[in-house]
PAMIGU-133280 format. One record per residue (C-alpha): residue number from 1; x, y, z. Coordinates in Angstrom, 3 decimals, always signed. Layout:
BEGIN
VOLUM   num         px         py         pz
VOLUM   NUM          X          Y          Z
...
***
This chain:
BEGIN
VOLUM   num         px         py         pz
VOLUM     1    +40.012    -77.003    +14.687
VOLUM     2    +43.166    -78.589    +13.448
VOLUM     3    +46.011    -76.147    +12.810
VOLUM     4    +48.221    -78.691    +10.980
VOLUM     5    +46.067    -79.596     +7.986
VOLUM     6    +45.068    -76.583     +5.913
VOLUM     7    +42.738    -78.671     +3.711
VOLUM     8    +40.836    -79.850     +6.832
VOLUM     9    +40.757    -76.289     +8.169
VOLUM    10    +39.124    -75.048     +4.945
VOLUM    11    +36.569    -77.858     +5.186
VOLUM    12    +35.805    -77.000     +8.810
VOLUM    13    +35.455    -73.284     +7.996
VOLUM    14    +33.060    -74.102     +5.163
VOLUM    15    +30.994    -76.169     +7.651
VOLUM    16    +30.903    -73.208    +10.058
VOLUM    17    +29.797    -70.834     +7.241
VOLUM    18    +26.960    -73.207     +6.331
VOLUM    19    +25.968    -73.532    +10.035
VOLUM    20    +25.886    -69.764    +10.554
VOLUM    21    +23.914    -69.307     +7.308
VOLUM    22    +21.324    -71.947     +8.303
VOLUM    23    +20.711    -70.425    +11.785
VOLUM    24    +19.876    -67.083    +13.290
VOLUM    25    +23.427    -66.730    +14.627
VOLUM    26    +24.620    -63.170    +13.674
VOLUM    27    +28.368    -63.675    +14.063
VOLUM    28    +30.895    -66.208    +15.111
VOLUM    29    +34.606    -65.885    +15.959
VOLUM    30    +36.938    -68.901    +16.389
VOLUM    31    +40.493    -68.507    +17.502
VOLUM    32    +43.156    -71.168    +17.979
VOLUM    33    +46.698    -70.024    +18.347
VOLUM    34    +47.535    -67.884    +15.339
VOLUM    35    +44.484    -69.067    +13.473
VOLUM    36    +41.398    -66.839    +13.458
VOLUM    37    +38.091    -67.115    +11.632
VOLUM    38    +35.297    -64.526    +11.806
VOLUM    39    +31.973    -65.231    +10.118
VOLUM    40    +29.146    -62.702     +9.977
VOLUM    41    +25.575    -63.372     +8.926
VOLUM    42    +24.485    -59.770     +8.161
VOLUM    43    +20.844    -60.522     +7.391
VOLUM    44    +18.951    -63.780     +7.790
VOLUM    45    +17.973    -63.844     +4.072
VOLUM    46    +21.546    -63.136     +2.948
VOLUM    47    +24.198    -65.785     +2.735
VOLUM    48    +26.866    -65.800     +5.500
VOLUM    49    +30.150    -64.171     +4.610
VOLUM    50    +33.595    -65.373     +5.665
VOLUM    51    +35.254    -62.142     +6.849
VOLUM    52    +38.741    -63.269     +7.597
VOLUM    53    +40.793    -66.444     +7.565
VOLUM    54    +44.377    -66.107     +8.687
VOLUM    55    +47.034    -68.490     +9.907
VOLUM    56    +50.651    -67.647    +10.737
VOLUM    57    +52.067    -71.151    +10.171
VOLUM    58    +50.819    -72.163     +6.725
VOLUM    59    +49.875    -69.435     +4.221
VOLUM    60    +46.431    -67.912     +4.691
VOLUM    61    +43.635    -69.840     +2.946
VOLUM    62    +40.712    -67.754     +1.671
VOLUM    63    +37.377    -69.468     +2.050
VOLUM    64    +34.676    -68.452     -0.419
VOLUM    65    +31.513    -67.181     +1.174
VOLUM    66    +28.239    -68.921     +0.410
VOLUM    67    +26.447    -67.156     -2.382
VOLUM    68    +22.707    -66.719     -2.735
VOLUM    69    +20.980    -68.669     -5.454
VOLUM    70    +20.136    -66.730     -8.683
VOLUM    71    +16.640    -65.238     -8.788
VOLUM    72    +13.958    -67.456    -10.247
VOLUM    73    +13.112    -64.762    -12.847
VOLUM    74    +16.407    -63.258    -14.122
VOLUM    75    +14.476    -60.656    -16.173
VOLUM    76    +12.902    -59.135    -13.036
VOLUM    77    +15.303    -59.800    -10.130
VOLUM    78    +14.112    -58.655     -6.699
VOLUM    79    +16.346    -55.838     -5.437
VOLUM    80    +16.718    -55.367     -1.665
VOLUM    81    +14.544    -52.629     -0.313
VOLUM    82    +16.241    -49.432     +0.786
VOLUM    83    +15.795    -48.516     +4.471
VOLUM    84    +12.581    -46.558     +5.035
VOLUM    85    +14.352    -43.966     +7.126
VOLUM    86    +17.734    -42.649     +8.284
VOLUM    87    +20.063    -44.926    +10.143
VOLUM    88    +21.773    -43.875    +13.327
VOLUM    89    +25.049    -45.762    +13.499
VOLUM    90    +27.398    -46.831    +16.263
VOLUM    91    +30.057    -44.210    +16.955
VOLUM    92    +32.601    -46.859    +18.119
VOLUM    93    +32.939    -50.539    +19.021
VOLUM    94    +31.468    -51.421    +22.394
VOLUM    95    +28.457    -52.758    +24.312
VOLUM    96    +25.142    -51.103    +23.511
VOLUM    97    +22.718    -50.211    +26.251
VOLUM    98    +19.175    -48.851    +25.725
VOLUM    99    +18.837    -47.612    +29.351
VOLUM   100    +20.816    -45.134    +31.450
VOLUM   101    +21.004    -47.770    +34.225
VOLUM   102    +19.603    -51.274    +34.920
VOLUM   103    +15.933    -51.072    +35.984
VOLUM   104    +15.418    -47.650    +34.433
VOLUM   105    +13.213    -47.045    +31.393
VOLUM   106    +14.932    -47.050    +27.958
VOLUM   107    +16.002    -43.750    +26.397
VOLUM   108    +13.565    -44.360    +23.516
VOLUM   109    +11.151    -46.973    +22.172
VOLUM   110     +9.794    -47.614    +18.730
VOLUM   111     +7.386    -44.722    +18.005
VOLUM   112     +9.179    -42.203    +20.200
VOLUM   113     +9.501    -38.773    +18.539
VOLUM   114    +13.020    -37.337    +18.876
VOLUM   115    +14.688    -34.006    +18.334
VOLUM   116    +18.156    -33.604    +16.886
VOLUM   117    +20.721    -34.285    +19.637
VOLUM   118    +18.403    -36.458    +21.820
VOLUM   119    +20.151    -39.384    +23.402
VOLUM   120    +18.989    -42.752    +22.027
VOLUM   121    +21.360    -45.060    +23.884
VOLUM   122    +24.814    -45.712    +25.174
VOLUM   123    +27.840    -47.555    +23.831
VOLUM   124    +30.270    -48.588    +26.541
VOLUM   125    +33.933    -48.916    +25.562
VOLUM   126    +36.734    -49.365    +28.024
VOLUM   127    +34.480    -48.363    +30.963
VOLUM   128    +33.563    -45.083    +29.242
VOLUM   129    +29.881    -44.444    +28.488
VOLUM   130    +29.494    -42.872    +25.111
VOLUM   131    +26.107    -41.375    +24.151
VOLUM   132    +24.383    -42.331    +20.903
VOLUM   133    +22.346    -39.318    +19.751
VOLUM   134    +19.928    -38.567    +17.004
VOLUM   135    +21.573    -36.583    +14.202
VOLUM   136    +18.154    -35.199    +13.100
VOLUM   137    +14.579    -34.911    +14.320
VOLUM   138    +12.217    -37.768    +13.598
VOLUM   139    +10.429    -40.787    +15.002
VOLUM   140    +12.133    -44.023    +16.021
VOLUM   141    +10.948    -46.548    +13.444
VOLUM   142    +13.142    -49.468    +14.500
VOLUM   143    +15.737    -50.341    +17.136
VOLUM   144    +18.292    -52.495    +15.253
VOLUM   145    +20.566    -53.459    +18.185
VOLUM   146    +19.552    -55.480    +21.273
VOLUM   147    +20.316    -54.221    +24.777
VOLUM   148    +23.689    -55.683    +25.787
VOLUM   149    +24.832    -56.452    +22.188
VOLUM   150    +28.399    -55.795    +21.206
VOLUM   151    +28.196    -53.330    +18.308
VOLUM   152    +30.803    -52.642    +15.648
VOLUM   153    +31.904    -49.158    +14.501
VOLUM   154    +29.339    -47.734    +12.030
VOLUM   155    +26.810    -50.531    +12.617
VOLUM   156    +23.212    -49.344    +12.171
VOLUM   157    +21.550    -49.152    +15.607
VOLUM   158    +18.388    -47.121    +15.065
VOLUM   159    +16.148    -46.286    +12.147
VOLUM   160    +14.566    -42.776    +12.266
VOLUM   161    +11.661    -41.755    +10.068
VOLUM   162    +10.258    -38.350     +9.217
VOLUM   163     +8.591    -36.862    +12.215
***
């Protein structure tokens, strides 16, 4: 990316937003000198969102995120469904692991009943292994993070249903 032409930078960032939106890429970070762009595609059906555009040399240029098209029937728009359970969220930023060690079975799988306090996974941050535990009893309905993914603070990692 060119750091000297803010107009071209905005055009390139828009192209990246469209690329991320059109693919299954979940997030993208581009850094060049003092220039940094982070784009996150939260859900495949939702438009990509430009999270940050900063540049120390010229003033920061905000890039509008792509917006989803209006619903076909504005009288009865489709609202996103609420999660069917309780989310267990990442306690900090780090690398998520489903297993206590390579080659060992995962802590839990979809369908595993869990008690409050049961360890569901690990988030490694700065060589420290931090347990991710169930905050209530239930059944694992969905595992939202992949083994080895970098997770953000408060990112949903598991979905627990009534057990």
